[in-house]
N, CA, C and O atoms as a Tinker XYZ file with bonds, in Angstrom:
   348  protein
     1  N      1.041000   -1.123000    0.142000    73     2
     2  CA     0.251000    0.224000   -0.196000    64     1     3
     3  C      1.066000    1.041000    0.043000    63     2     4     5
     4  O      1.017000    1.993000   -0.736000    81     3
     5  N      2.169000    1.126000    1.141000    73     3     6
     6  CA     2.803000    2.603000    0.567000    64     5     7
     7  C      3.509000    2.905000   -0.723000    63     6     8     9
     8  O      3.875000    3.974000   -1.211000    81     7
     9  N      3.632000    1.181000   -1.302000    73     7    10
    10  CA     4.442000    1.493000   -2.503000    64     9    11
    11  C      3.258000    2.307000   -3.641000    63    10    12    13
    12  O      3.578000    2.975000   -4.624000    81    11
    13  N      2.405000    2.131000   -3.353000    73    11    14
    14  CA     1.295000    2.515000   -4.182000    64    13    15
    15  C      1.089000    4.297000   -4.112000    63    14    16    17
    16  O      1.016000    5.084000   -5.056000    81    15
    17  N      1.041000    4.516000   -2.924000    73    15    18
    18  CA     1.432000    5.996000   -2.605000    64    17    19
    19  C      2.620000    6.559000   -2.805000    63    18    20    21
    20  O      2.703000    7.787000   -2.850000    81    19
    21  N      3.539000    5.889000   -2.932000    73    19    22
    22  CA     4.813000    6.641000   -3.417000    64    21    23
    23  C      4.893000    7.126000   -4.819000    63    22    24    25
    24  O      5.210000    8.239000   -5.240000    81    23
    25  N      4.439000    5.759000   -5.621000    73    23    26
    26  CA     4.160000    5.583000   -7.007000    64    25    27
    27  C      3.527000    6.822000   -7.427000    63    26    28    29
    28  O      4.018000    7.517000   -8.317000    81    27
    29  N      2.205000    7.192000   -6.674000    73    27    30
    30  CA     1.582000    8.101000   -6.911000    64    29    31
    31  C      2.074000    9.430000   -6.673000    63    30    32    33
    32  O      1.695000   10.346000   -7.402000    81    31
    33  N      3.010000    9.664000   -5.574000    73    31    34
    34  CA     3.139000   10.974000   -5.319000    64    33    35
    35  C      4.793000   11.322000   -6.432000    63    34    36    37
    36  O      5.504000   12.327000   -6.471000    81    35
    37  N      4.876000   10.228000   -7.059000    73    35    38
    38  CA     6.505000   10.680000   -8.012000    64    37    39
    39  C      5.746000   10.904000   -9.440000    63    38    40    41
    40  O      6.248000   11.595000  -10.327000    81    39
    41  N      4.374000   10.191000   -9.585000    73    39    42
    42  CA     3.611000   10.761000  -10.548000    64    41    43
    43  C      3.208000   11.961000  -10.943000    63    42    44    45
    44  O      3.228000   12.486000  -12.056000    81    43
    45  N      2.650000   12.527000   -9.386000    73    43    46
    46  CA     1.945000   13.652000   -9.384000    64    45    47
    47  C      3.207000   14.724000   -9.729000    63    46    48    49
    48  O      3.109000   15.517000  -10.665000    81    47
    49  N      4.251000   14.665000   -8.974000    73    47    50
    50  CA     5.352000   15.436000   -9.446000    64    49    51
    51  C      5.966000   15.671000  -10.770000    63    50    52    53
    52  O      6.554000   16.723000  -11.020000    81    51
    53  N      5.813000   14.519000  -11.789000    73    51    54
    54  CA     6.347000   14.190000  -13.210000    64    53    55
    55  C      5.261000   15.139000  -13.721000    63    54    56    57
    56  O      5.753000   15.975000  -14.479000    81    55
    57  N      4.137000   15.258000  -13.575000    73    55    58
    58  CA     2.946000   15.809000  -14.245000    64    57    59
    59  C      3.359000   17.352000  -13.920000    63    58    60    61
    60  O      3.615000   18.115000  -14.851000    81    59
    61  N      3.406000   17.715000  -12.777000    73    59    62
    62  CA     3.752000   19.343000  -12.468000    64    61    63
    63  C      4.639000   19.723000  -13.075000    63    62    64    65
    64  O      4.683000   20.896000  -13.447000    81    63
    65  N      5.943000   18.531000  -13.448000    73    63    66
    66  CA     7.021000   19.313000  -14.266000    64    65    67
    67  C      6.900000   19.323000  -15.613000    63    66    68    69
    68  O      7.491000   20.110000  -16.353000    81    67
    69  N      6.184000   18.510000  -15.939000    73    67    70
    70  CA     5.714000   18.210000  -17.522000    64    69    71
    71  C      4.924000   19.373000  -17.903000    63    70    72    73
    72  O      5.155000   19.898000  -18.992000    81    71
    73  N      3.919000   19.892000  -17.052000    73    71    74
    74  CA     3.089000   21.176000  -17.177000    64    73    75
    75  C      3.950000   22.532000  -17.082000    63    74    76    77
    76  O      3.581000   23.618000  -17.531000    81    75
    77  N      5.078000   22.294000  -16.462000    73    75    78
    78  CA     5.799000   23.691000  -16.394000    64    77    79
    79  C      6.051000   24.449000  -15.210000    63    78    80    81
    80  O      6.602000   25.546000  -15.110000    81    79
    81  N      5.465000   23.552000  -14.139000    73    79    82
    82  CA     5.264000   24.013000  -12.768000    64    81    83
    83  C      6.225000   23.680000  -11.951000    63    82    84    85
    84  O      7.129000   22.908000  -12.271000    81    83
    85  N      6.090000   24.366000  -10.547000    73    83    86
    86  CA     7.235000   23.883000   -9.508000    64    85    87
    87  C      7.068000   21.979000   -9.277000    63    86    88    89
    88  O      5.946000   21.495000   -9.427000    81    87
    89  N      7.884000   21.347000   -9.032000    73    87    90
    90  CA     7.765000   19.841000   -8.826000    64    89    91
    91  C      7.443000   19.798000   -7.205000    63    90    92    93
    92  O      6.919000   18.784000   -6.744000    81    91
    93  N      7.780000   20.970000   -6.308000    73    91    94
    94  CA     7.287000   20.907000   -5.031000    64    93    95
    95  C      6.593000   22.282000   -4.427000    63    94    96    97
    96  O      7.252000   23.297000   -4.655000    81    95
    97  N      5.638000   22.426000   -3.856000    73    95    98
    98  CA     5.295000   23.840000   -3.269000    64    97    99
    99  C      6.156000   24.369000   -2.397000    63    98   100   101
   100  O      7.195000   23.861000   -1.975000    81    99
   101  N      5.629000   25.542000   -2.108000    73    99   102
   102  CA     6.149000   26.206000   -1.033000    64   101   103
   103  C      5.706000   25.669000    0.355000    63   102   104   105
   104  O      6.650000   25.819000    1.131000    81   103
   105  N      4.817000   25.198000    0.866000    73   103   106
   106  CA     4.461000   24.376000    1.886000    64   105   107
   107  C      5.272000   23.043000    2.116000    63   106   108   109
   108  O      5.473000   22.553000    3.227000    81   107
   109  N      5.703000   22.530000    0.933000    73   107   110
   110  CA     6.169000   21.431000    0.907000    64   109   111
   111  C      7.887000   21.414000    0.952000    63   110   112   113
   112  O      8.649000   20.527000    1.335000    81   111
   113  N      8.138000   22.662000    0.445000    73   111   114
   114  CA     9.533000   23.444000    0.704000    64   113   115
   115  C      9.778000   23.742000    2.185000    63   114   116   117
   116  O     10.946000   23.844000    2.560000    81   115
   117  N      8.989000   23.859000    2.873000    73   115   118
   118  CA     8.974000   24.542000    4.242000    64   117   119
   119  C      9.216000   23.238000    5.056000    63   118   120   121
   120  O     10.069000   22.949000    5.895000    81   119
   121  N      8.028000   22.453000    4.445000    73   119   122
   122  CA     7.919000   21.147000    5.284000    64   121   123
   123  C      9.379000   20.187000    5.459000    63   122   124   125
   124  O      9.811000   19.561000    6.426000    81   123
   125  N      9.952000   20.395000    3.962000    73   123   126
   126  CA    10.880000   19.763000    4.256000    64   125   127
   127  C     12.266000   20.385000    4.842000    63   126   128   129
   128  O     13.254000   19.685000    5.065000    81   127
   129  N     12.229000   21.342000    4.993000    73   127   130
   130  CA    13.122000   22.150000    5.568000    64   129   131
   131  C     13.111000   21.921000    7.378000    63   130   132   133
   132  O     14.060000   21.892000    8.163000    81   131
   133  N     12.109000   21.826000    7.540000    73   131   134
   134  CA    11.852000   21.865000    9.197000    64   133   135
   135  C     12.045000   20.190000    9.249000    63   134   136   137
   136  O     12.572000   19.756000   10.274000    81   135
   137  N     11.730000   19.413000    8.414000    73   135   138
   138  CA    12.170000   17.846000    8.787000    64   137   139
   139  C     13.618000   18.034000    8.828000    63   138   140   141
   140  O     14.167000   17.991000    9.928000    81   139
   141  N     14.213000   18.208000    7.920000    73   139   142
   142  CA    15.945000   17.936000    7.630000    64   141   143
   143  C     16.517000   18.753000    8.865000    63   142   144   145
   144  O     17.520000   18.403000    9.487000    81   143
   145  N     15.744000   19.914000    9.157000    73   143   146
   146  CA    16.720000   20.419000   10.606000    64   145   147
   147  C     16.295000   19.683000   11.808000    63   146   148   149
   148  O     17.146000   19.296000   12.609000    81   147
   149  N     15.128000   19.476000   11.981000    73   147   150
   150  CA    14.997000   18.298000   13.300000    64   149   151
   151  C     15.776000   17.155000   12.796000    63   150   152   153
   152  O     16.743000   16.829000   13.485000    81   151
   153  N     15.585000   16.622000   11.941000    73   151   154
   154  CA    16.840000   15.316000   11.730000    64   153   155
   155  C     18.159000   15.815000   12.077000    63   154   156   157
   156  O     18.810000   15.242000   12.950000    81   155
   157  N     18.726000   17.102000   11.309000    73   155   158
   158  CA    20.119000   17.088000   11.848000    64   157   159
   159  C     20.325000   17.501000   13.377000    63   158   160   161
   160  O     21.318000   17.244000   14.057000    81   159
   161  N     19.335000   18.102000   13.724000    73   159   162
   162  CA    19.523000   18.267000   15.303000    64   161   163
   163  C     19.320000   16.878000   16.167000    63   162   164   165
   164  O     19.852000   16.595000   17.241000    81   163
   165  N     18.519000   16.198000   15.491000    73   163   166
   166  CA    18.670000   15.164000   16.358000    64   165   167
   167  C     19.680000   13.907000   16.093000    63   166   168   169
   168  O     19.845000   12.951000   16.851000    81   167
   169  N     20.271000   14.121000   14.922000    73   167   170
   170  CA    21.690000   13.434000   14.839000    64   169   171
   171  C     22.854000   14.160000   15.757000    63   170   172   173
   172  O     23.661000   13.507000   16.417000    81   171
   173  N     22.831000   15.387000   15.715000    73   171   174
   174  CA    23.669000   16.252000   16.390000    64   173   175
   175  C     23.512000   15.958000   18.004000    63   174   176   177
   176  O     24.471000   15.660000   18.716000    81   175
   177  N     22.351000   16.068000   18.403000    73   175   178
   178  CA    22.021000   15.562000   19.697000    64   177   179
   179  C     22.413000   14.216000   20.445000    63   178   180   181
   180  O     22.546000   14.014000   21.652000    81   179
   181  N     22.536000   13.485000   19.524000    73   179   182
   182  CA    23.185000   11.977000   19.880000    64   181   183
   183  C     24.373000   11.627000   20.507000    63   182   184   185
   184  O     24.653000   10.696000   21.263000    81   183
   185  N     25.207000   12.815000   19.919000    73   183   186
   186  CA    26.752000   12.449000   20.476000    64   185   187
   187  C     27.095000   13.493000   21.305000    63   186   188   189
   188  O     27.796000   13.268000   22.292000    81   187
   189  N     26.548000   15.047000   20.946000    73   187   190
   190  CA    26.775000   15.539000   22.093000    64   189   191
   191  C     25.851000   15.684000   23.494000    63   190   192   193
   192  O     26.294000   16.202000   24.519000    81   191
   193  N     24.647000   15.199000   23.375000    73   191   194
   194  CA    24.362000   14.900000   24.904000    64   193   195
   195  C     24.871000   13.582000   25.533000    63   194   196   197
   196  O     24.853000   13.496000   26.761000    81   195
   197  N     25.262000   12.690000   24.891000    73   195   198
   198  CA    26.057000   11.488000   25.327000    64   197   199
   199  C     27.202000   11.944000   26.023000    63   198   200   201
   200  O     27.361000   11.616000   27.199000    81   199
   201  N     28.107000   12.743000   25.366000    73   199   202
   202  CA    29.388000   13.346000   25.745000    64   201   203
   203  C     29.173000   14.519000   27.145000    63   202   204   205
   204  O     29.887000   14.613000   28.143000    81   203
   205  N     27.981000   15.296000   26.797000    73   203   206
   206  CA    28.039000   15.974000   28.328000    64   205   207
   207  C     27.505000   15.476000   29.362000    63   206   208   209
   208  O     27.894000   15.925000   30.440000    81   207
   209  N     26.557000   14.503000   29.363000    73   207   210
   210  CA    26.041000   13.506000   30.355000    64   209   211
   211  C     27.361000   13.058000   31.035000    63   210   212   213
   212  O     27.608000   13.236000   32.228000    81   211
   213  N     28.263000   12.392000   30.046000    73   211   214
   214  CA    29.395000   11.502000   30.473000    64   213   215
   215  C     30.422000   12.582000   31.055000    63   214   216   217
   216  O     31.018000   12.142000   32.038000    81   215
   217  N     30.734000   13.721000   30.741000    73   215   218
   218  CA    31.194000   14.306000   31.378000    64   217   219
   219  C     30.877000   15.259000   32.724000    63   218   220   221
   220  O     31.692000   15.779000   33.486000    81   219
   221  N     29.645000   15.299000   32.750000    73   219   222
   222  CA    28.708000   15.590000   34.118000    64   221   223
   223  C     28.887000   14.382000   35.004000    63   222   224   225
   224  O     29.109000   14.558000   36.202000    81   223
   225  N     28.800000   13.068000   34.457000    73   223   226
   226  CA    29.023000   12.359000   35.659000    64   225   227
   227  C     30.300000   12.247000   36.335000    63   226   228   229
   228  O     30.443000   11.900000   37.507000    81   227
   229  N     31.234000   12.570000   35.506000    73   227   230
   230  CA    32.722000   12.484000   35.860000    64   229   231
   231  C     32.991000   13.784000   36.935000    63   230   232   233
   232  O     33.970000   13.920000   37.668000    81   231
   233  N     31.940000   14.599000   36.814000    73   231   234
   234  CA    32.129000   15.798000   37.550000    64   233   235
   235  C     33.539000   16.661000   36.726000    63   234   236   237
   236  O     34.427000   17.223000   37.367000    81   235
   237  N     33.487000   16.606000   35.325000    73   235   238
   238  CA    34.540000   17.349000   34.340000    64   237   239
   239  C     33.641000   18.632000   34.542000    63   238   240   241
   240  O     34.219000   19.516000   35.175000    81   239
   241  N     32.169000   18.967000   34.086000    73   239   242
   242  CA    31.934000   20.277000   33.729000    64   241   243
   243  C     30.553000   20.369000   34.807000    63   242   244   245
   244  O     30.273000   19.379000   35.484000    81   243
   245  N     29.889000   21.382000   34.885000    73   243   246
   246  CA    29.391000   21.927000   35.647000    64   245   247
   247  C     27.645000   21.575000   34.815000    63   246   248   249
   248  O     27.556000   21.091000   33.686000    81   247
   249  N     26.683000   21.873000   35.501000    73   247   250
   250  CA    25.471000   21.246000   34.948000    64   249   251
   251  C     24.908000   22.258000   34.197000    63   250   252   253
   252  O     24.041000   21.949000   33.380000    81   251
   253  N     25.272000   23.521000   34.336000    73   251   254
   254  CA    24.852000   24.496000   33.256000    64   253   255
   255  C     25.436000   24.707000   32.042000    63   254   256   257
   256  O     24.832000   25.185000   31.082000    81   255
   257  N     26.817000   24.306000   32.035000    73   255   258
   258  CA    27.646000   23.835000   30.555000    64   257   259
   259  C     27.090000   22.650000   29.948000    63   258   260   261
   260  O     26.997000   22.615000   28.721000    81   259
   261  N     26.629000   21.475000   30.797000    73   259   262
   262  CA    26.246000   20.128000   29.894000    64   261   263
   263  C     24.629000   20.670000   29.584000    63   262   264   265
   264  O     24.125000   19.990000   28.690000    81   263
   265  N     23.856000   21.567000   30.032000    73   263   266
   266  CA    22.870000   21.729000   29.804000    64   265   267
   267  C     22.556000   22.703000   28.347000    63   266   268   269
   268  O     21.685000   22.647000   27.479000    81   267
   269  N     23.667000   23.543000   28.571000    73   267   270
   270  CA    24.084000   24.001000   27.138000    64   269   271
   271  C     24.135000   23.902000   26.040000    63   270   272   273
   272  O     23.631000   24.430000   25.048000    81   271
   273  N     25.171000   22.748000   26.399000    73   271   274
   274  CA    25.826000   21.744000   25.473000    64   273   275
   275  C     24.638000   20.853000   24.938000    63   274   276   277
   276  O     24.600000   20.618000   23.730000    81   275
   277  N     23.696000   20.359000   25.751000    73   275   278
   278  CA    22.557000   19.555000   25.178000    64   277   279
   279  C     21.615000   20.671000   24.555000    63   278   280   281
   280  O     21.188000   20.455000   23.420000    81   279
   281  N     21.384000   21.424000   24.968000    73   279   282
   282  CA    20.274000   22.248000   24.277000    64   281   283
   283  C     20.487000   23.066000   22.879000    63   282   284   285
   284  O     19.572000   23.344000   22.103000    81   283
   285  N     21.818000   23.390000   22.706000    73   283   286
   286  CA    22.230000   23.969000   21.671000    64   285   287
   287  C     21.795000   23.402000   20.171000    63   286   288   289
   288  O     21.477000   24.157000   19.252000    81   287
   289  N     21.822000   22.282000   20.090000    73   287   290
   290  CA    21.370000   21.874000   18.612000    64   289   291
   291  C     19.814000   21.730000   18.395000    63   290   292   293
   292  O     19.328000   21.291000   17.353000    81   291
   293  N     18.987000   22.199000   19.631000    73   291   294
   294  CA    17.918000   22.060000   19.445000    64   293   295
   295  C     17.577000   23.554000   19.004000    63   294   296   297
   296  O     16.417000   23.807000   18.681000    81   295
   297  N     18.452000   24.452000   18.983000    73   295   298
   298  CA    18.099000   26.104000   18.633000    64   297   299
   299  C     18.095000   25.934000   16.867000    63   298   300   301
   300  O     17.539000   26.847000   16.257000    81   299
   301  N     18.511000   25.147000   16.304000    73   299   302
   302  CA    18.462000   25.033000   14.975000    64   301   303
   303  C     17.030000   24.351000   14.491000    63   302   304   305
   304  O     16.818000   24.406000   13.280000    81   303
   305  N     16.231000   23.842000   15.152000    73   303   306
   306  CA    15.044000   23.550000   14.676000    64   305   307
   307  C     13.990000   24.595000   15.038000    63   306   308   309
   308  O     13.063000   24.799000   14.255000    81   307
   309  N     14.110000   25.414000   16.437000    73   307   310
   310  CA    13.285000   26.369000   16.590000    64   309   311
   311  C     13.425000   27.871000   15.806000    63   310   312   313
   312  O     12.574000   28.759000   15.741000    81   311
   313  N     14.776000   27.846000   15.243000    73   311   314
   314  CA    15.033000   28.735000   14.346000    64   313   315
   315  C     14.478000   28.472000   12.975000    63   314   316   317
   316  O     14.272000   29.454000   12.263000    81   315
   317  N     14.249000   27.441000   12.580000    73   315   318
   318  CA    13.651000   26.916000   11.273000    64   317   319
   319  C     12.254000   27.178000   11.323000    63   318   320   321
   320  O     11.656000   27.686000   10.375000    81   319
   321  N     11.590000   26.780000   12.632000    73   319   322
   322  CA    10.108000   27.061000   12.736000    64   321   323
   323  C     10.021000   28.384000   12.749000    63   322   324   325
   324  O      8.930000   28.623000   12.232000    81   323
   325  N     10.575000   29.469000   13.061000    73   323   326
   326  CA    10.188000   30.767000   13.349000    64   325   327
   327  C     10.461000   31.308000   11.728000    63   326   328   329
   328  O      9.757000   32.141000   11.159000    81   327
   329  N     11.440000   30.748000   11.247000    73   327   330
   330  CA    11.421000   31.261000    9.452000    64   329   331
   331  C     10.549000   30.622000    8.933000    63   330   332   333
   332  O     10.279000   31.011000    7.796000    81   331
   333  N      9.690000   29.354000    9.480000    73   331   334
   334  CA     8.292000   28.720000    8.531000    64   333   335
   335  C      7.331000   29.815000    8.837000    63   334   336   337
   336  O      6.560000   30.195000    7.956000    81   335
   337  N      7.320000   30.428000   10.197000    73   335   338
   338  CA     6.103000   31.023000   10.518000    64   337   339
   339  C      6.113000   32.334000   10.299000    63   338   340   341
   340  O      5.200000   33.052000   10.705000    81   339
   341  N      7.231000   32.826000    9.578000    73   339   342
   342  CA     7.796000   34.234000    9.138000    64   341   343
   343  C      7.392000   34.353000    7.710000    63   342   344   345
   344  O      7.104000   35.443000    7.215000    81   343
   345  N      7.372000   33.361000    7.124000    73   343   346
   346  CA     7.242000   32.995000    5.663000    64   345   347
   347  C      6.027000   33.670000    4.972000    63   346   348
   348  O      5.800000   33.461000    3.781000    81   347
């Protein structure tokens, strides 16, 4: 069933391209941007969060620094959402 929906999505995009229109609309581009930013932030969070918590457990850094290191990648998603709503 998923293959059928995916095929229909590709056919719709091909029809739009053949008619001279854009293959992806403005809302589709915005959704893609938010999704990719979320994926990138999650991927960065994976390594940074583990390292920050490990350093915090060994008392190498303070809680505030660990919190900043853990929250920093999430600002990418927040800035992307702000950009989305300002569009």
